N, C-alpha and C positions, 0 to 999 in steps of 0.2 A: 499681793506683794510683788509677784513676778511681773505684773503689768507695769507697776511704777518703776521697777528696776529696769525693765526693757525701755520704758519711756525715757528714763534718765540716761541710759546708755546711748539711745539714738540722738537725744538732745546734745550730749557731749560730743558725739562724732560729727553731727551737723555743725555744731558750734566751732569745732576745730577747723572744719572745712571752710567756715565763714571767716574766722579770725585770722587763719594762717595767711591768706592772700594779703590782708592788711598789714601783717607783720613783714611780709616780703616787700611790700611797697615802701616800708621804712628803710629796708636794706637797699632797695634800688635808688632811692632819693640821693643818698650820698655818692653812690656810684655814678649817677648821671651828673651830679654837680661837679664831681672830681674830673670826669672825662669830657665834660662839656664846659670848659673854662669860659667860652663865649656865652654869656647869659642869653643872648638872642636865640641860640639853638635850643636852650632849655625852654624858652618861651614858645618856640614852634612846637616842641614835643607836648607841652602842656595844653596848648590850644587844640592840637589834633586829638589828644586823649579826651578833652572836653567834648569834642564832636562825637567821639566814639561812644561815650556814655549816653549822650543824647539820642543818637541813632539806634543804640542797643534797645532803648526803651520803645522807640517808634517801631522797630522791626519785630518786636515781640507782641505789640499791640494788646497787651493784657491777657494773652492766650495762656501764659504759664499759670496764673492764678485761676483763670477760667477752667483750665484742664483739671486742677485739683477739685474745684467745685463740682464739676459734672462727673468726674471719675468716681467720686464718692456718692453721688445721687443717682446715677444711671445704672440700670441693671446690666446693660451691655457695655462692659469696660472696653472691649476691643473696638467698638464703634467710636468711643470717645478718643482712644489713642489714634486710630486711623484718620478720623476727621481733623483732629488737631494737627497731626503730622502732615497730611496733604495740604492743609491751609498754610501752614508755615513754610513747607517745602516750596510751593509754587510762588508764594509772595516773596520769599527770599531769592529764588531764582529770577523772578521779575526785577527785583531790586538790583541784583548782580548784573543782569544784562543792561539795564538803563544806566546804572552807575558807571559801568565800564565804557558804555557808548558816549556818555557825556562827561567823562572824567577830565578832559582838557577844559571844558567849560567850567566845571567845578573848581579846577585848579586856578583858572583865571579869576573867577569870582571871589575865591577865598584867599588868593595870593599864597597858596600852599603848593609846594613842589608836586608835580603830577605823579611822580614816582611814589611819594608818600601817600597821596590820595589812593593810588592803586593798592598799596599794602593795606590801607585802612579798609577799603572795600572788601578785601578778602578776609580780614579779621572779623568784620561785621557779618559776613556771610557764614563763615565757619561757626561763629558763636550762635547765630540765629538758628542754624540747623541742629545745634546741640540742645536747644531748649526743651523740646518734647522728650528726647531720650533721658535727659537729666530729671525731668519732672516724673517720668515713668519710674525711674529708680527710687525716687522718694515715695511715690504712691505705693510701690510694691514693697516698701520698707527694707530697702537694701542700702543702708547708710554707709557700710564699709566700702562698697564699690564706688558709690557717689563720692565719698570723701577722698578715696585713693585717686580717682581721676582728677578731681578738682585740685588737689595738692600737687599731683604730677604736673598739671598744667603750669602752675605758678613756679614750681621748681625748675622745670625746663626753661621757662622764660628767664628766670634768674640766672641759671647756669650759662645760657647762650649769651645773655647780656655781658656777663663777666668775661666769657671767652672772647667775644667780639671786641669789647671795649678795652679790656685789660691785657689779655694775653696775645691775641692775634697780631697786633702791631709789633710786639717784641719778637714773636716767633718769626715773622716775615723779615724783620730787620736782621736777625741772627742767621737766617737761611733764605736769602732773597730768591733763590732758584728753586725752592721746594714747592711741594703741591699747594701749600696754603697761600702762596703768593697769587694763585689764580682766583681765590675768593676774597682777596684783600683789596679794598678800595680806599684810597687815602681821603681823609676828611669826609667820611661817610658815616659818622657816628649815629646820626638820626636814622639813617636808613637801616643800620644794624639793629637799633632799638626796635624798629617796627618789623624787621625780618624775624627777630626773636619772638615777637608776639604772634606773627603769622604761623611760624613752625609750632609753637605751643598750642595754638587754637586748632591747627590741622591735626596734630597728634590727638587732641581731645576728641575731635570728631571721628577720627579713625577708630578710637576705642569704643565709640558709641554706634558705629556703622551697623553692627548686627541688629540693632533695633529697627533699622530701615528694611532689613532683609526678612524680618519675621512679622510683618503686619499685612493686612489684607488690602490696603490702599483703597478702601471704600470711603466715599465722601457722602455724609448725610447732611443735606442742605438745611433741613429743619433744625437739627441739632447744632449745626454751625451758626445759624442765625441766633439761637439762644446763647451760644457761647460768646458770640460777638457782642450781643446786648449786655451780657454780664461783664465782659472784658473791657469794653470801651471806656467806662468811667475810671477803671484802674489805669488805662493808658494815660488819661488826662492827669491823674494823680502822680503817675510816674514821670510824666513830662514836667509837672510842677516841682517834683523832688529833684530832677536833673537840673532844672533852672536854679533852684536854691543852692544846690551842692557844687555845680560845675560851670554854669553858664557865665559866670563873671569873667572867666578867662577869654571866652568868645567875645563878650561885650567889650572888654578892654582892647582886643584886637580890632573890632569893628570901629571903635572910637579912637583909633589911631594912637594908642599908647605904645611906646616903643617895645619891641619884642624883648629887649634886654630887661626892661622893667617887669614885664610879664613873667619872664624866667626867674627873676629874683623873688617876686611875689609868690610864685608857685612853689619854689624850693623852701622858703621860710614858712609857707602855709602848712607844710608837712609837720613842723614842730607842734603846731596847734592841733594836730590830729591824734595826739596821745589820748585825748578824751574820747575819741571815736572808738579806740580799742576797748576802753572801759564801758562805754555806752553799748557797744555791740555785744560784748560778753554778757553784760547785765540783761539786755533785752532778750537774748536767747534763753536765758534761765528764768526770767521773771514772767514772760507772757503766758507760758503754760500754768504757772502758779496763779496768776490772776484769774484765769478761767476756772481752774479747779476749786478755787475758794469763793466763787461768785455766789453760791447758794448758802454759804455760812451766815450765821446770824450777825456776827461782828465783822463782816467782810469790809465795810467801809472804813472801819477803824484800822483794820489790818493794812489796807491800801494807804491810808494816811501815814501810818508808822513806817511803812516801806519807803514811801516818798521822802519822808524826813531823813531817813538814813542814807538814801541815795544822795540827797543834798549834802549830807555830812561828808561822805566819801568823795563825792564829786568836787566839793569845795576844797578839800585837802589836795586832791590831785591837781586841780586847777591852780591853786596857789603854789604847789610844788613845781609844776612845769614852768610857771612864770618866774618864780624865784631863780630857778636854775636854767632858764632859757639861754643865757649867754654861755653856759657851759655845754648845753645840749647842741648848740649850733656847730661846735667844733666836730661833733660826731655826725650829725644829720645833714649839715650844710657845710662841708669842709672846704670852703672857698670864700675868702674874705670879700671878694667881688660881689657876692650875693647878699651880704649882711646889711645893705642899706634898707632891705625890706623887713628887718626884724621887728620894726614897730607894729606890724600887723599881728604878731603872735598872740599877745594877750586877747585881742578882739576875737581871733579865731578860736582860741581855747574856750572863751566864755560863750561864743556862739554855739559850739558843740555841746557845752554844758547845758545851755538853755534847751537844745534839742533833746538832750537826755531827760531833762525835767518834763518837757512836752510829752515824751514817750510815756512817762508815769501818769501825767494828767490826762492822756488820751484813752486811758482804760475804760472810761465811762461809755463812750460811743461804741466800743467794741462789745461791751457786756450787754448793751441794750439793742444790739444789731442795727446800729445806724452808722455803718462804716462809711457811707457816702459823705458824712460830715467831715471825716478825716480828709477826703479829697478836696472838699470846699476850703478847709483850713489851709491845706497845702497850696491851693490856688491863691489864697490871700497872701501867703508867704512869698509865692512866686511874683505876685504883682508888686509887693514891697521891694523885692530884689530888683526887679526890672526898673521901677520908677526911681529908686534911690541911686542905682548905678547910672541911669540916664542923667540925673542932675548932679551927681557928685564926681563922677569920673573926670569931666572936663576941668575941674579945679583941683581935685585931690588925687587923681590917678588911682592906683590900686588901693590906696588907703580908703578911698571912697567905697570900693568894692567890699573891703573888710567891714566897714561900718554898715553897709547894706546887708551883709550876711548876718551880723549880730541883731540887726533890727528885724530881719525876716523871721529868724527863729524866736526872738523875744516876743514878737507879735503873735506868732503861732502859739506860744506857751500861754500868753495872757488870754487869748480868745478861747483856747481849749478850757482853761480854768473857768472863765465866765460862763460859757455855755454848759459845762459839766455840772456846775453847782445848781443850775436850774433843773437839769434832767436827772442827775444822779449825785446828790450832795454827798461829799466826802469831807469829814471834819479835819482838814489839814491843820497842823500846828504852825500857823504862819508867823507867830512871834519868834519861834526858834528858827524857822526856815529863813525868815528875812534877816535875823541876826547873823546866821552863818553866811548868807549871801553878801550882806552889807560889809561884814568884816573882811571877807575874801576880796571884795572889790577895792576896799580902802587899802588893804595890805598889798594888793597887786599893783595899784597905782603908785604907792610909795616906793615899792621895791624896783619897779621897772621904768616909770616915767619921770622920776626925779633924778637928773643926771648925777648929782653929787652922791646919791645913795645907791646907784645902780651897781657899782662894783664893790660895795661894802657887804661882803658876805657874812661878816659877823652880825650886822644888823638884820640881814635878810633871813638868816638861819634863826635868829632871835624871834623874828615875826612868825616863822613856822612853829617854833616852840610855844609862843604865846597862843597861837591859834589852836594847837593841840590841847593846851591847858584849858582854853575856853570850852572846847568840846567836852573835855573830862568834867569840868565844873558844871556844864549845862546838862550832861547826861549821867551824872554821878549816880543817881538813884537807880537808873536802869542797869548800869554797869555793875553795881553792887549786887543787885538781884541775880544777874547772870553768874557772877562769881560764886555766890552762895549756892546756886543750883548745882554748879560743877563740883563743889566741895562736898556735897551731900552724897 
């Protein structure tokens, strides 16, 4: 029992460390929107962050997952730690040197201010150097230290952004000859955003520096080759994920969509990310459950039931966010200049919902040890993203990117289901699943895309009530059984 208690405790702590940064991103979005009234500046920030995500994947080149694999399989743990550390240390320093040397070329090619390029290079460097120390903490089962440093990073980032954007200009105005006037630069909001990230990443690395002081710095070439062979497929899967999740902002920039439109799209995109919080928390809790029940006689039926209830909860959250999107925008996107991109919100919510369903449907290839299939499915999703963006952006701008996102995750969901039913059949209750999905889609379209009804909250709340009643009516027998158990 203590084993399961410890597992639950570690899952909870790691889950908090994973979900907390996403919550902070919700707080940062209205802060950026409010203090970047020029949408084009928000566009620049979004494009640079998209590059950050992409290069974070490249600089780790699958070594994090490879580290866990060989740390658990090799007898000499110290050799795994030192080999992974040496590999990432020198590859990161090589990147730092080349990137700083060619930063002016990168700035010219990307049309991004060279100063912002420099900040981005340092953020990427500090984050890459923290990969193995963080992995070591997880491997040694030290979740409290891991979570504390992770949450400290995002907290420092948040506090510095609040200070630089909200308080520093006022403090300098009230005391123009004070010390703070020396660090204040007018119209430097984007720079302050990235300085906040640099400081937070540097702090994190400093907290992890002892890991670099207590290793042997020995490099095992044979082990490294095995780690690279294991990690490279994960690199391609990570690149595919980065393309699906963030590359649309870069493509919009490449295809000459105005930065102001990219800024509006990125800001409103965040409203659709409510489903990400639900999906992330759910995934952290459910994946250990999937594996622990794999040997049970009725495992497939259990997975089918879990998927159905994920769809039920996800459908309600999806409909709730879409129904109240025009109220949520006042909190998450507190600037009317950005609201012309609100039309993408339902598509992004549904896209993330489909990704959540895909997470459930992907259990089959994890249970039969064919995880490479997950990489192939992600690559198909990435191809859909790239192709649709290429054809839709010229005529539909960022709305085409939103359509590409929902199409990519929708295709991944369908492909995983089709392949899974051949290799590991699960008896999903598709009559009910399609009923919930279909009703959610119809009610979402009615409440959001019909102009006459969009501001009629009496009708929209009525749709939510009808949907809840439909759930109750469909699941009445199960609910009655649960209630009877509790009363016994």
